All heavy atoms as an XYZ file, in Angstrom:
895
protein
N     -18.450    -14.838    -29.962
C     -19.420    -14.338    -29.003
C     -19.553    -12.830    -29.191
O     -18.571    -12.117    -29.379
C     -18.923    -14.743    -27.611
C     -19.210    -13.799    -26.513
C     -18.498    -14.218    -25.218
O     -17.647    -15.117    -25.232
O     -18.817    -13.615    -24.226
N     -20.770    -12.333    -29.144
C     -21.040    -10.912    -29.350
C     -20.800    -10.138    -28.052
O     -21.501    -10.338    -27.065
C     -22.479    -10.720    -29.833
C     -22.789     -9.262    -30.122
O     -21.837     -8.471    -30.286
O     -23.980     -8.923    -30.185
N     -19.804     -9.274    -28.060
C     -19.471     -8.473    -26.880
C     -20.098     -7.087    -26.948
O     -19.850     -6.254    -26.089
C     -17.960     -8.375    -26.739
C     -17.355     -9.714    -26.402
C     -15.920     -9.562    -25.975
N     -15.434    -10.815    -25.457
C     -14.533    -11.574    -26.057
N     -14.003    -11.197    -27.184
N     -14.148    -12.715    -25.514
N     -20.893     -6.826    -27.956
C     -21.494     -5.503    -28.134
C     -22.314     -5.059    -26.917
O     -22.187     -3.909    -26.498
C     -22.339     -5.525    -29.403
C     -22.651     -4.237    -30.080
C     -21.540     -3.287    -30.185
N     -20.911     -3.199    -31.457
C     -20.103     -2.198    -31.778
N     -19.878     -1.224    -30.935
N     -19.508     -2.164    -32.914
N     -23.138     -5.930    -26.296
C     -23.902     -5.474    -25.129
C     -22.989     -5.004    -23.980
O     -23.267     -4.005    -23.335
C     -24.718     -6.702    -24.718
C     -24.860     -7.496    -25.971
C     -23.563     -7.270    -26.712
N     -21.883     -5.714    -23.767
C     -20.947     -5.312    -22.715
C     -20.291     -3.981    -23.072
O     -20.186     -3.083    -22.229
C     -19.888     -6.396    -22.503
C     -18.899     -6.056    -21.433
C     -19.283     -6.026    -20.099
C     -17.598     -5.736    -21.758
C     -18.371     -5.708    -19.104
C     -16.686     -5.415    -20.771
C     -17.067     -5.398    -19.445
N     -19.864     -3.834    -24.325
C     -19.259     -2.575    -24.768
C     -20.253     -1.433    -24.608
O     -19.898     -0.359    -24.110
C     -18.802     -2.681    -26.231
C     -18.268     -1.386    -26.853
C     -17.056     -0.864    -26.081
C     -17.923     -1.616    -28.325
N     -21.494     -1.655    -24.983
C     -22.516     -0.607    -24.853
C     -22.710     -0.204    -23.387
O     -22.899      0.968    -23.067
C     -23.840     -1.065    -25.456
C     -23.760     -1.196    -26.965
O     -22.898     -0.613    -27.613
N     -24.655     -1.989    -27.528
N     -22.648     -1.187    -22.495
C     -22.789     -0.890    -21.071
C     -21.611     -0.048    -20.575
O     -21.795      0.926    -19.844
C     -22.898     -2.194    -20.282
C     -23.138     -1.988    -18.804
C     -23.264     -3.311    -18.060
O     -23.048     -4.374    -18.613
N     -23.608     -3.230    -16.797
N     -20.401     -0.411    -20.981
C     -19.212      0.346    -20.585
C     -19.298      1.771    -21.129
O     -19.042      2.746    -20.410
C     -17.924     -0.360    -21.066
C     -16.704      0.525    -20.871
C     -17.745     -1.687    -20.339
N     -19.674      1.905    -22.395
C     -19.788      3.231    -23.007
C     -20.819      4.085    -22.264
O     -20.578      5.257    -21.976
C     -20.140      3.123    -24.511
C     -20.482      4.485    -25.097
C     -18.982      2.485    -25.276
N     -21.943      3.514    -21.902
C     -22.974      4.288    -21.202
C     -22.468      4.753    -19.835
O     -22.773      5.869    -19.406
C     -24.276      3.511    -21.073
O     -24.138      2.438    -20.181
N     -21.677      3.930    -19.154
C     -21.108      4.341    -17.869
C     -20.111      5.481    -18.052
O     -20.086      6.437    -17.273
C     -20.442      3.152    -17.175
C     -21.392      2.066    -16.669
C     -20.614      0.829    -16.241
C     -22.244      2.591    -15.524
N     -19.295      5.386    -19.091
C     -18.323      6.452    -19.357
C     -19.028      7.726    -19.778
O     -18.620      8.831    -19.390
C     -17.295      5.977    -20.407
C     -16.414      4.887    -19.795
C     -16.450      7.141    -20.915
C     -15.484      4.211    -20.761
N     -20.108      7.607    -20.530
C     -20.842      8.794    -20.979
C     -21.464      9.561    -19.819
O     -21.769     10.736    -19.956
C     -21.906      8.405    -22.006
C     -21.299      8.067    -23.347
C     -22.311      7.561    -24.351
O     -23.368      7.034    -23.976
N     -21.989      7.685    -25.622
N     -21.604      8.918    -18.663
C     -22.108      9.633    -17.485
C     -21.132     10.714    -17.045
O     -21.543     11.703    -16.435
C     -22.368      8.642    -16.345
N     -19.849     10.559    -17.360
C     -18.851     11.576    -17.007
C     -18.251     12.257    -18.230
O     -17.619     13.295    -18.109
C     -17.713     10.988    -16.128
C     -18.243     10.558    -14.776
C     -17.021      9.846    -16.823
N     -18.439     11.664    -19.407
C     -17.937     12.238    -20.659
C     -18.981     11.970    -21.732
O     -18.921     10.958    -22.435
C     -16.582     11.623    -21.024
C     -15.995     12.218    -22.284
O     -16.652     12.920    -23.029
N     -14.727     11.911    -22.541
N     -19.936     12.861    -21.848
C     -21.102     12.654    -22.717
C     -20.739     12.433    -24.181
O     -21.492     11.792    -24.911
C     -22.068     13.828    -22.591
N     -19.596     12.926    -24.626
C     -19.251     12.800    -26.042
C     -18.504     11.506    -26.374
O     -18.177     11.263    -27.531
C     -18.401     14.003    -26.481
O     -17.165     14.005    -25.795
N     -18.243     10.645    -25.387
C     -17.505      9.407    -25.627
C     -18.292      8.473    -26.536
O     -19.498      8.309    -26.383
C     -17.196      8.712    -24.304
N     -17.592      7.865    -27.475
C     -18.209      6.888    -28.379
C     -17.581      5.519    -28.119
O     -16.549      5.397    -27.455
C     -17.961      7.268    -29.854
O     -16.547      7.167    -30.114
C     -18.453      8.684    -30.165
N     -18.190      4.483    -28.696
C     -17.635      3.131    -28.562
C     -16.228      3.077    -29.157
O     -15.333      2.440    -28.597
C     -18.548      2.115    -29.238
N     -16.025      3.771    -30.254
C     -14.706      3.797    -30.882
C     -13.687      4.467    -29.961
O     -12.550      4.015    -29.835
C     -14.766      4.518    -32.236
C     -15.547      3.763    -33.298
C     -17.080      3.821    -33.093
O     -17.593      4.766    -32.451
O     -17.747      2.881    -33.544
N     -14.091      5.563    -29.295
C     -13.201      6.232    -28.332
C     -12.797      5.273    -27.220
O     -11.622      5.153    -26.883
C     -13.892      7.440    -27.688
C     -14.124      8.587    -28.645
O     -13.354      8.727    -29.614
O     -15.083      9.350    -28.399
N     -13.791      4.596    -26.658
C     -13.534      3.695    -25.534
C     -12.568      2.589    -25.947
O     -11.595      2.296    -25.233
C     -14.854      3.116    -24.989
C     -14.577      2.019    -23.962
C     -15.703      4.225    -24.379
N     -12.795      1.981    -27.103
C     -11.891      0.922    -27.573
C     -10.482      1.462    -27.813
O      -9.494      0.802    -27.473
C     -12.444      0.284    -28.845
S     -13.913     -0.724    -28.551
N     -10.375      2.663    -28.348
C      -9.063      3.275    -28.580
C      -8.356      3.543    -27.251
O      -7.168      3.280    -27.094
C      -9.213      4.565    -29.388
C      -7.872      5.142    -29.844
C      -8.016      6.391    -30.714
N      -8.488      7.513    -29.909
C      -9.728      8.033    -29.939
N     -10.628      7.529    -30.759
N     -10.057      9.044    -29.172
N      -9.105      4.029    -26.248
C      -8.507      4.297    -24.932
C      -8.004      3.002    -24.296
O      -6.929      2.970    -23.712
C      -9.515      4.978    -24.010
C      -9.937      6.339    -24.471
C      -9.233      7.202    -25.258
C     -11.171      6.981    -24.189
N      -9.960      8.342    -25.479
C     -11.158      8.240    -24.837
C     -12.304      6.630    -23.472
C     -12.209      9.135    -24.765
C     -13.355      7.522    -23.406
C     -13.310      8.766    -24.039
N      -8.783      1.945    -24.411
C      -8.380      0.657    -23.838
C      -7.122      0.140    -24.530
O      -6.222     -0.396    -23.883
C      -9.534     -0.367    -23.932
C     -10.670      0.043    -22.983
C      -9.041     -1.780    -23.628
C     -11.943     -0.747    -23.173
N      -7.042      0.318    -25.840
C      -5.910     -0.190    -26.610
C      -4.657      0.673    -26.511
O      -3.596      0.268    -26.985
C      -6.288     -0.330    -28.088
C      -7.268     -1.459    -28.332
O      -7.354     -2.353    -27.465
O      -7.940     -1.443    -29.376
N      -4.759      1.835    -25.897
C      -3.629      2.763    -25.859
C      -2.364      2.109    -25.325
O      -1.276      2.286    -25.859
C      -3.969      4.011    -25.022
O      -5.066      4.684    -25.645
C      -2.789      4.959    -24.931
N      -2.464      1.321    -24.253
C      -1.282      0.701    -23.671
C      -0.758     -0.475    -24.459
O       0.415     -0.803    -24.400
N      -1.603     -1.140    -25.219
C      -1.233     -2.307    -26.014
C      -0.440     -3.334    -25.212
O       0.467     -3.972    -25.700
C      -0.440     -1.880    -27.241
C      -1.195     -1.004    -28.236
C      -0.273     -0.538    -29.333
C      -2.388     -1.737    -28.814
N      -0.804     -3.473    -23.912
C      -0.150     -4.466    -23.082
C       1.219     -4.063    -22.575
O       1.884     -4.833    -21.911
N       1.682     -2.873    -22.903
C       3.002     -2.415    -22.467
C       2.821     -1.484    -21.277
O       1.919     -0.676    -21.228
C       3.700     -1.665    -23.596
C       3.918     -2.511    -24.832
C       4.484     -1.690    -25.958
C       4.525     -2.515    -27.234
N       4.882     -1.707    -28.390
N       3.715     -1.616    -20.318
C       3.643     -0.731    -19.162
C       4.944      0.049    -19.045
O       5.989     -0.382    -19.528
C       3.372     -1.524    -17.883
O       4.420     -2.452    -17.667
N       4.840      1.185    -18.386
C       6.027      1.985    -18.134
C       6.768      1.437    -16.933
O       6.468      0.352    -16.416
N       7.726      2.189    -16.454
C       8.513      1.733    -15.314
C       7.775      1.938    -14.001
O       8.185      1.433    -12.966
C       9.849      2.478    -15.277
O       9.626      3.866    -15.085
N       6.667      2.666    -14.041
C       5.877      2.939    -12.837
C       4.402      2.794    -13.202
O       3.909      3.475    -14.098
C       6.173      4.364    -12.366
C       5.412      4.802    -11.162
C       5.749      6.285    -10.874
N       5.030      6.752     -9.748
C       5.539      6.920     -8.526
N       6.809      6.663     -8.305
N       4.797      7.353     -7.548
N       3.696      1.893    -12.490
C       2.280      1.713    -12.789
C       1.572      1.094    -11.591
O       2.200      0.523    -10.706
C       2.081      0.827    -14.036
C       2.661     -0.558    -13.907
C       1.883     -1.611    -13.461
C       3.990     -0.800    -14.221
C       2.410     -2.890    -13.329
C       4.528     -2.075    -14.096
C       3.738     -3.119    -13.648
N       0.263      1.242    -11.569
C      -0.588      0.615    -10.558
C      -1.169     -0.655    -11.156
O      -1.491     -0.703    -12.345
C      -1.739      1.547    -10.164
C      -1.302      2.717     -9.368
C      -0.989      3.959     -9.845
C      -1.140      2.783     -7.956
N      -0.636      4.780     -8.811
C      -0.720      4.091     -7.632
C      -1.298      1.859     -6.921
C      -0.462      4.496     -6.326
C      -1.050      2.256     -5.619
C      -0.631      3.564     -5.332
N      -1.330     -1.667    -10.319
C      -1.997     -2.887    -10.751
C      -3.108     -3.202     -9.742
O      -2.935     -2.992     -8.546
C      -1.010     -4.068    -10.911
O      -1.710     -5.193    -11.441
C      -0.351     -4.434     -9.599
N      -4.238     -3.655    -10.247
C      -5.428     -3.873     -9.428
C      -6.003     -5.255     -9.688
O      -6.135     -5.673    -10.838
C      -6.483     -2.814     -9.772
C      -7.884     -3.008     -9.197
C      -7.882     -2.773     -7.697
C      -8.863     -2.066     -9.875
N      -6.323     -5.952     -8.622
C      -7.083     -7.200     -8.716
C      -8.378     -6.931     -7.960
O      -8.395     -6.920     -6.734
C      -6.321     -8.365     -8.096
C      -7.027     -9.704     -8.299
O      -8.220     -9.698     -8.683
O      -6.407    -10.746     -8.066
N      -9.468     -6.659     -8.676
C     -10.704     -6.246     -8.001
C     -11.364     -7.324     -7.156
O     -12.063     -7.016     -6.208
C     -11.613     -5.815     -9.141
C     -11.076     -6.488    -10.342
C      -9.603     -6.683    -10.123
N     -11.148     -8.596     -7.491
C     -11.692     -9.685     -6.664
C     -10.662    -10.804     -6.646
O     -10.646    -11.676     -7.510
C     -13.045    -10.205     -7.171
C     -14.068     -9.093     -7.239
C     -13.539    -11.336     -6.262
C     -15.408     -9.518     -7.805
N      -9.782    -10.775     -5.646
C      -8.797    -11.834     -5.460
C      -9.442    -12.875     -4.546
O      -9.659    -12.623     -3.372
C      -7.533    -11.259     -4.827
C      -6.421    -12.283     -4.710
O      -6.606    -13.420     -5.178
O      -5.372    -11.944     -4.154
N      -9.789    -14.000     -5.103
C     -10.532    -15.023     -4.369
C     -11.963    -15.060     -4.857
O     -12.912    -14.904     -4.092
N     -12.136    -15.250     -6.143
C     -13.463    -15.195     -6.759
C     -14.435    -16.196     -6.138
O     -15.592    -15.852     -5.872
C     -13.356    -15.445     -8.280
O     -12.409    -14.528     -8.822
C     -14.700    -15.257     -8.957
N     -13.976    -17.407     -5.867
C     -14.872    -18.398     -5.269
C     -15.350    -17.938     -3.898
O     -16.525    -18.085     -3.557
C     -14.186    -19.760     -5.162
C     -14.043    -20.473     -6.482
C     -13.385    -21.833     -6.295
C     -13.116    -22.492     -7.623
N     -12.423    -23.773     -7.445
N     -14.443    -17.399     -3.096
C     -14.830    -16.871     -1.783
C     -15.833    -15.750     -1.912
O     -16.810    -15.667     -1.157
N     -15.619    -14.867     -2.882
C     -16.545    -13.755     -3.121
C     -17.930    -14.280     -3.480
O     -18.944    -13.840     -2.927
C     -16.005    -12.863     -4.245
C     -16.954    -11.783     -4.666
C     -17.106    -10.641     -3.901
C     -17.689    -11.905     -5.837
C     -17.977     -9.638     -4.291
C     -18.565    -10.913     -6.235
C     -18.709     -9.778     -5.455
N     -17.977    -15.244     -4.407
C     -19.257    -15.792     -4.846
C     -19.998    -16.511     -3.727
O     -21.229    -16.527     -3.703
C     -19.061    -16.727     -6.042
C     -18.586    -16.055     -7.333
C     -18.246    -17.098     -8.387
C     -19.615    -15.066     -7.845
N     -19.259    -17.089     -2.800
C     -19.863    -17.797     -1.667
C     -20.165    -16.873     -0.489
O     -20.695    -17.318      0.530
C     -18.920    -18.895     -1.192
C     -18.724    -20.009     -2.169
C     -17.749    -21.022     -1.608
N     -17.479    -22.056     -2.582
C     -16.322    -22.653     -2.737
N     -15.298    -22.336     -1.960
N     -16.161    -23.582     -3.637
N     -19.791    -15.602     -0.588
C     -19.979    -14.680      0.529
C     -18.959    -14.903      1.625
O     -19.192    -14.555      2.783
N     -17.815    -15.490      1.267
C     -16.769    -15.800      2.233
C     -15.593    -14.827      2.053
O     -15.793    -13.672      1.692
C     -16.339    -17.258      2.065
C     -17.468    -18.243      2.332
C     -17.129    -19.671      1.945
O     -16.057    -19.915      1.336
O     -17.951    -20.556      2.242
N     -14.380    -15.301      2.276
C     -13.201    -14.444      2.193
C     -12.826    -14.135      0.747
O     -12.854    -15.004     -0.121
C     -12.003    -15.111      2.886
C     -12.161    -15.298      4.361
C     -12.289    -13.996      5.130
O     -11.951    -12.913      4.667
N     -12.832    -14.097      6.331
N     -12.461    -12.883      0.524
C     -11.879    -12.419     -0.734
C     -11.168    -11.113     -0.421
O     -11.279    -10.578      0.680
C     -12.940    -12.240     -1.835
C     -13.844    -11.056     -1.626
C     -13.602     -9.849     -2.273
C     -14.940    -11.136     -0.780
C     -14.433     -8.755     -2.078
C     -15.781    -10.053     -0.590
C     -15.516     -8.868     -1.241
O     -16.341     -7.800     -1.047
N     -10.426    -10.606     -1.378
C      -9.692     -9.366     -1.163
C      -9.728     -8.519     -2.420
O      -9.894     -9.021     -3.530
C      -8.247     -9.666     -0.786
N      -9.568     -7.228     -2.232
C      -9.358     -6.275     -3.312
C      -7.912     -5.827     -3.158
O      -7.529     -5.313     -2.105
C     -10.324     -5.082     -3.219
C     -10.043     -4.079     -4.328
C     -11.777     -5.564     -3.259
N      -7.097     -6.059     -4.183
C      -5.664     -5.821     -4.088
C      -5.227     -4.708     -5.028
O      -5.617     -4.698     -6.194
C      -4.886     -7.092     -4.457
O      -5.370     -8.200     -3.729
N      -4.403     -3.800     -4.513
C      -3.885     -2.691     -5.308
C      -2.411     -2.526     -4.969
O      -2.038     -2.566     -3.791
C      -4.646     -1.404     -4.983
C      -4.200     -0.127     -5.684
C      -4.483     -0.209     -7.185
C      -4.903      1.078     -5.075
N      -1.572     -2.348     -5.987
C      -0.145     -2.178     -5.732
C       0.461     -1.192     -6.718
O       0.059     -1.130     -7.880
C       0.586     -3.509     -5.829
N       1.435     -0.436     -6.230
C       2.229      0.452     -7.079
C       3.535     -0.268     -7.382
O       4.274     -0.647     -6.459
C       2.518      1.774     -6.374
C       3.460      2.730     -7.120
C       2.854      3.168     -8.449
C       3.791      3.931     -6.248
N       3.812     -0.473     -8.671
C       5.024     -1.146     -9.120
C       5.950     -0.078     -9.703
O       5.546      0.689    -10.570
C       4.721     -2.197    -10.216
C       3.551     -3.101     -9.830
C       5.974     -2.968    -10.595
C       3.789     -4.009     -8.684
N       7.184     -0.042     -9.204
C       8.186      0.899     -9.710
C       9.434      0.100    -10.061
O       9.988     -0.594     -9.195
C       8.524      1.990     -8.672
C       9.574      2.939     -9.222
C       7.272      2.750     -8.254
N       9.850      0.188    -11.322
C      11.032     -0.543    -11.779
C      10.939     -2.035    -11.451
O      11.917     -2.662    -11.041
C      12.309      0.055    -11.174
C      12.537      1.512    -11.482
C      12.827      1.800    -12.954
O      13.376      0.913    -13.639
O      12.494      2.896    -13.415
N       9.738     -2.605    -11.559
C       9.540     -4.027    -11.349
C       9.426     -4.463     -9.896
O       9.338     -5.655     -9.626
N       9.405     -3.517     -8.949
C       9.302     -3.857     -7.522
C       8.047     -3.237     -6.932
O       7.705     -2.100     -7.230
C      10.506     -3.311     -6.754
C      11.771     -4.030     -7.043
C      12.984     -3.432     -6.366
N      12.725     -2.829     -5.073
C      13.604     -2.754     -4.104
N      14.808     -3.257     -4.268
N      13.314     -2.189     -2.963
N       7.375     -4.006     -6.081
C       6.211     -3.465     -5.377
C       6.712     -2.456     -4.351
O       7.530     -2.779     -3.497
C       5.411     -4.582     -4.686
C       4.881     -5.568     -5.720
C       4.272     -3.986     -3.862
C       4.243     -6.806     -5.111
N       6.225     -1.225     -4.437
C       6.631     -0.168     -3.509
C       5.535      0.156     -2.498
O       5.819      0.505     -1.360
C       7.026      1.095     -4.275
C       8.259      0.913     -5.151
C       9.533      0.634     -4.361
O       9.668      1.134     -3.235
O      10.397     -0.102     -4.887
N       4.290      0.082     -2.930
C       3.136      0.359     -2.067
C       2.086     -0.699     -2.371
O       1.864     -1.036     -3.537
C       2.539      1.758     -2.344
C       1.309      2.006     -1.499
C       3.565      2.849     -2.131
N       1.461     -1.224     -1.330
C       0.415     -2.223     -1.549
C      -0.720     -2.004     -0.559
O      -0.490     -1.643      0.596
C       0.976     -3.630     -1.387
N      -1.930     -2.180     -1.044
C      -3.140     -2.074     -0.226
C      -3.940     -3.347     -0.459
O      -4.099     -3.790     -1.597
C      -4.014     -0.869     -0.644
C      -3.206      0.410     -0.705
C      -5.236     -0.765      0.242
C      -2.934      1.049      0.611
N      -4.447     -3.919      0.618
C      -5.249     -5.130      0.520
C      -6.502     -4.915      1.352
O      -6.430     -4.766      2.571
C      -4.451     -6.329      1.050
C      -5.074     -7.700      0.919
C      -5.177     -8.091     -0.545
C      -4.237     -8.723      1.671
N      -7.650     -4.847      0.698
C      -8.922     -4.708      1.386
C      -9.590     -6.060      1.529
O      -9.763     -6.772      0.539
N      -9.923     -6.417      2.757
C     -10.550     -7.725      3.043
C     -11.888     -7.468      3.742
O     -11.947     -7.410      4.978
C      -9.634     -8.560      3.923
S      -8.001     -8.830      3.230
N     -12.962     -7.280      2.978
C     -14.248     -6.895      3.563
C     -14.843     -7.880      4.556
O     -15.600     -7.478      5.431
C     -15.162     -6.749      2.342
C     -14.249     -6.532      1.197
C     -13.003     -7.300      1.521
N     -14.523     -9.165      4.446
C     -15.127    -10.168      5.334
C     -14.187    -10.667      6.425
O     -14.545    -11.563      7.172
C     -15.644    -11.354      4.518
C     -16.805    -10.960      3.632
O     -17.532    -10.022      3.927
N     -16.978    -11.657      2.534
N     -13.001    -10.100      6.525
C     -12.023    -10.551      7.510
C     -12.216     -9.797      8.821
O     -12.328     -8.568      8.827
C     -10.602    -10.331      6.983
C      -9.479    -10.876      7.845
C      -9.555    -12.396      7.943
C      -8.130    -10.456      7.265
N     -12.267    -10.524      9.920
C     -12.412     -9.905     11.239
C     -11.037     -9.558     11.791
O     -10.084    -10.300     11.621
C     -13.136    -10.852     12.208
C     -14.578    -11.004     11.905
N     -15.542    -10.186     12.426
C     -15.223    -11.876     11.098
C     -16.723    -10.551     11.967
N     -16.563    -11.583     11.160
N     -10.965     -8.421     12.488
C      -9.728     -8.038     13.167
C      -9.984     -7.981     14.664
O     -11.123     -7.938     15.118
C      -9.242     -6.676     12.667
O     -10.049     -5.646     13.189
N      -8.909     -7.958     15.424
C      -9.036     -7.892     16.876
C      -9.508     -6.519     17.336
O     -10.045     -6.367     18.419
C      -7.696     -8.218     17.529
C      -7.243     -9.633     17.293
C      -5.875     -9.866     17.891
C      -5.394    -11.266     17.550
N      -4.044    -11.515     18.039
N      -9.313     -5.502     16.491
C      -9.596     -4.131     16.916
C     -11.033     -3.684     16.664
O     -11.418     -2.608     17.087
C      -8.641     -3.163     16.215
O      -8.851     -3.206     14.818
N     -11.840     -4.500     15.981
C     -13.197     -4.078     15.653
C     -14.151     -5.267     15.712
O     -13.807     -6.358     15.255
C     -13.237     -3.460     14.254
O     -14.565     -3.136     13.900
N     -15.357     -5.045     16.243
C     -16.332     -6.138     16.276
C     -16.942     -6.434     14.900
O     -17.503     -7.491     14.679
C     -17.398     -5.627     17.246
C     -17.297     -4.143     17.172
C     -15.848     -3.835     16.893
N     -16.826     -5.483     13.978
C     -17.383     -5.671     12.631
C     -16.317     -6.193     11.681
O     -15.137     -5.883     11.835
C     -17.931     -4.345     12.113
C     -19.106     -3.837     12.930
C     -19.667     -2.588     12.304
N     -18.662     -1.544     12.284
C     -18.840     -0.324     12.759
N     -19.985      0.019     13.276
N     -17.884      0.561     12.697
N     -16.725     -6.965     10.676
C     -15.740     -7.459      9.710
C     -15.243     -6.328      8.811
O     -15.912     -5.309      8.656
C     -16.515     -8.504      8.911
C     -17.935     -8.093      9.020
C     -18.069     -7.442     10.375
N     -14.100     -6.534      8.232
C     -13.540     -5.597      7.274
C     -12.202     -5.048      7.717
O     -12.126     -4.281      8.666
N     -11.146     -5.470      7.024
C      -9.796     -5.011      7.337
C      -9.155     -4.394      6.105
O      -9.410     -4.820      4.979
C      -8.919     -6.173      7.785
S      -9.416     -6.925      9.325
N      -8.322     -3.413      6.338
C      -7.565     -2.765      5.281
C      -6.092     -2.840      5.670
O      -5.687     -2.270      6.681
C      -8.009     -1.317      5.114
C      -7.418     -0.542      3.964
C      -7.853     -1.164      2.640
C      -7.859      0.907      4.026
N      -5.307     -3.583      4.879
C      -3.874     -3.708      5.107
C      -3.152     -2.760      4.161
O      -3.549     -2.616      3.006
C      -3.405     -5.134      4.817
C      -3.955     -6.157      5.769
C      -5.187     -6.745      5.548
C      -3.228     -6.534      6.889
C      -5.694     -7.698      6.412
C      -3.729     -7.487      7.770
C      -4.967     -8.065      7.530
N      -2.095     -2.131      4.643
C      -1.296     -1.238      3.806
C       0.176     -1.487      4.100
O       0.561     -1.736      5.247
C      -1.646      0.218      4.096
N       0.987     -1.437      3.064
C       2.428     -1.620      3.227
C       3.162     -0.678      2.295
O       2.740     -0.446      1.163
C       2.820     -3.067      2.927
N       4.258     -0.123      2.817
C       5.134      0.733      2.028
C       6.550      0.184      2.192
O       6.989     -0.052      3.328
C       5.070      2.205      2.501
C       6.037      3.074      1.712
C       3.645      2.751      2.391
N       7.226     -0.036      1.080
C       8.580     -0.610      1.136
C       9.450      0.203      2.097
O       9.520      1.414      2.030
C       9.217     -0.624     -0.249
C      10.630     -1.228     -0.236
C      11.206     -1.378     -1.628
N      10.464     -2.323     -2.433
C      10.545     -3.646     -2.320
N      11.334     -4.187     -1.426
N       9.829     -4.427     -3.119
N      10.078     -0.491      3.013
C      10.975      0.131      3.967
C      10.295      0.768      5.167
O      10.956      1.263      6.071
N       8.958      0.787      5.186
C       8.231      1.418      6.286
C       7.317      0.449      7.024
O       6.595      0.847      7.926
C       7.417      2.606      5.766
C       8.281      3.697      5.174
C       7.454      4.860      4.674
O       6.369      5.126      5.176
N       7.963      5.552      3.674
N       7.300     -0.806      6.614
C       6.471     -1.789      7.292
C       5.047     -1.818      6.778
O       4.713     -1.211      5.767
N       4.224     -2.542      7.522
C       2.826     -2.737      7.135
C       1.930     -2.482      8.328
O       2.345     -2.605      9.478
C       2.618     -4.165      6.613
N       0.679     -2.119      8.023
C      -0.289     -1.868      9.086
C      -1.643     -2.406      8.669
O      -1.888     -2.686      7.499
C      -0.386     -0.370      9.380
O      -0.872      0.326      8.242
N      -2.513     -2.544      9.656
C      -3.881     -3.000      9.422
C      -4.818     -2.093     10.208
O      -4.472     -1.606     11.283
C      -4.083     -4.486      9.823
C      -3.827     -4.704     11.295
C      -5.468     -4.970      9.418
N      -5.974     -1.856      9.641
C      -7.003     -1.079     10.317
C      -8.363     -1.598      9.896
O      -8.490     -2.292      8.896
C      -6.887      0.409     10.003
C      -7.085      0.721      8.529
C      -7.154      2.184      8.221
N      -8.340      2.725      8.821
C      -8.485      3.995      9.171
N      -7.526      4.832      8.968
N      -9.594      4.422      9.702
N      -9.362     -1.249     10.667
C     -10.723     -1.619     10.329
C     -11.190     -0.750      9.167
O     -10.874      0.436      9.101
C     -11.632     -1.400     11.540
O     -12.978     -1.531     11.161
N     -11.934     -1.328      8.262
C     -12.449     -0.545      7.132
C     -13.438      0.515      7.607
O     -13.436      1.639      7.121
C     -13.115     -1.471      6.085
C     -12.045     -2.262      5.333
C     -13.973     -0.680      5.107
C     -12.577     -3.263      4.339
N     -14.275      0.175      8.600
C     -15.344      1.073      9.035
C     -14.965      2.054     10.130
O     -15.524      3.134     10.208
C     -16.548      0.257      9.520
C     -17.206     -0.500      8.393
O     -17.176     -0.023      7.250
O     -17.757     -1.582      8.655
N     -14.050      1.684     11.002
C     -13.743      2.504     12.174
C     -12.596      3.460     11.884
O     -11.446      3.201     12.218
C     -13.401      1.616     13.381
C     -14.590      0.780     13.814
O     -15.728      1.237     13.623
O     -14.380     -0.325     14.336
N     -12.915      4.599     11.256
C     -11.886      5.561     10.873
C     -11.174      6.163     12.074
O     -10.054      6.632     11.959
C     -12.495      6.665     10.006
C     -12.956      6.161      8.659
C     -13.515      7.268      7.794
O     -13.191      8.442      8.037
O     -14.278      6.949      6.878
N     -11.799      6.163     13.238
C     -11.197      6.756     14.415
C     -10.086      5.922     15.019
O      -9.280      6.422     15.802
N     -10.023      4.646     14.659
C      -8.990      3.779     15.209
C      -7.698      3.922     14.412
O      -7.708      3.958     13.193
C      -9.443      2.316     15.178
C     -10.670      1.974     16.040
C     -11.049      0.519     15.837
C     -10.398      2.257     17.511
N      -6.581      3.995     15.134
C      -5.285      4.100     14.471
C      -4.904      2.767     13.850
O      -5.214      1.705     14.403
C      -4.205      4.503     15.488
C      -4.364      5.942     15.952
O      -4.908      6.752     15.173
O      -3.934      6.235     17.073
N      -4.210      2.818     12.715
C      -3.702      1.571     12.128
C      -2.753      0.888     13.111
O      -2.014      1.547     13.837
C      -2.951      2.042     10.884
C      -3.465      3.406     10.591
C      -3.877      3.981     11.910
N      -2.791     -0.428     13.122
C      -1.927     -1.229     13.998
C      -0.834     -1.881     13.150
O      -1.112     -2.313     12.028
C      -2.743     -2.308     14.719
C      -3.852     -1.750     15.577
C      -3.336     -0.842     16.682
O      -2.436     -1.214     17.406
N      -3.883      0.354     16.773
N       0.390     -1.945     13.666
C       1.464     -2.589     12.889
C       1.155     -4.062     12.655
O       0.576     -4.725     13.503
C       2.700     -2.427     13.752
C       2.284     -1.777     15.012
C       0.844     -1.463     14.954
N       1.542     -4.548     11.498
C       1.428     -5.964     11.170
C       2.809     -6.559     11.390
O       3.792     -6.101     10.801
C       0.980     -6.178      9.711
C       1.033     -7.645      9.337
C      -0.408     -5.617      9.503
N       2.888     -7.572     12.228
C       4.146     -8.212     12.547
C       4.105     -9.667     12.118
O       3.083    -10.331     12.285
C       4.441     -8.115     14.042
C       4.411     -6.697     14.618
C       4.534     -6.740     16.124
C       5.522     -5.859     14.012
N       5.180    -10.156     11.564
C       5.269    -11.558     11.176
C       6.487    -12.179     11.851
O       7.415    -11.475     12.239
C       5.369    -11.734      9.637
C       4.114    -11.240      8.975
C       6.581    -11.031      9.093
N       6.463    -13.489     12.003
C       7.610    -14.161     12.609
C       8.199    -15.159     11.633
O       7.598    -15.533     10.669
C       7.199    -14.862     13.893
O       6.169    -15.783     13.634
């Protein structure tokens, strides 16, 4: 399958911030890690729940900081999830190892995060 159109699209997006970037540069940058990670890295799942996303239902955007193989910080954005603290959908969950977890509305910046409790 010819991936050239996709590569060209990626290159054009990168050239918006780095005009001298070439397709060869972009491929080299992508290959830099060669699938190996250091002891500290971020991992992202841009659409966790693809079927829900495609249906306009529940999905999440997940981001985590991994240090020495352990999740230390995690953020979970749920654009279609309703919370008790806001009439509009959209929740942002955050957790830090040893400090607990909290939830807040994505849109209502004035509201304080609320602790997330489990039983």
